[in-house]
C-alpha positions as CSV (number, residue, x, y, z in Angstrom):
1,M,58.9,77.6,91.9
2,T,56.4,74.4,92.4
3,N,52.4,74.2,93.7
4,W,50.9,76.6,91.2
5,R,47.5,77.6,91.3
6,K,45.1,80.0,90.1
7,S,42.5,82.3,91.5
8,S,38.8,80.3,92.2
9,Y,37.8,83.7,90.2
10,S,39.2,82.3,86.9
11,G,36.9,79.5,86.7
12,D,37.9,77.9,83.7
13,S,39.5,80.3,81.6
14,N,43.0,80.0,80.9
15,N,43.6,83.6,80.9
16,C,44.7,84.2,84.2
17,V,47.0,84.4,86.7
18,E,48.5,81.6,88.7
19,V,50.6,81.7,92.1
20,G,53.5,79.5,93.2
21,H,55.0,78.0,96.3
22,G,58.0,80.4,96.5
23,V,56.8,82.7,95.7
24,G,56.3,83.4,91.8
25,I,54.0,84.4,89.4
26,R,53.3,83.2,85.7
27,D,50.5,83.8,82.9
28,S,49.1,80.6,82.5
29,K,49.2,81.1,78.6
30,A,53.3,80.9,78.9
31,P,54.2,79.0,82.1
32,S,57.2,78.6,81.3
33,T,58.3,81.2,82.3
34,H,57.8,83.4,86.0
35,L,58.4,86.3,87.4
36,S,60.2,85.2,91.4
37,V,59.3,87.7,94.1
38,S,60.3,87.9,97.7
39,S,57.6,87.1,100.0
40,E,57.7,91.0,101.6
41,A,57.0,92.1,98.5
42,W,54.2,89.5,97.9
43,S,52.3,90.3,101.5
44,A,53.1,93.7,100.2
45,F,51.3,93.7,96.9
46,L,48.4,91.7,98.8
47,K,48.0,94.5,101.3
48,V,47.5,97.0,98.6
49,V,45.5,94.9,96.6
50,Q,42.8,93.9,99.6
51,S,42.6,97.7,100.9
52,Q,41.0,98.4,97.3
């Protein structure tokens, strides 16, 4: 994974989730580990979150 970024809603906080190009998810407090997800799974997740 490369190009990790965190939500603009996180501000200067280090207590956040980051998203990586590839697609991956990691905790900013434990950046050495990450969860890889497919593009399809990530798109489905975003649809659910945006519908809330």
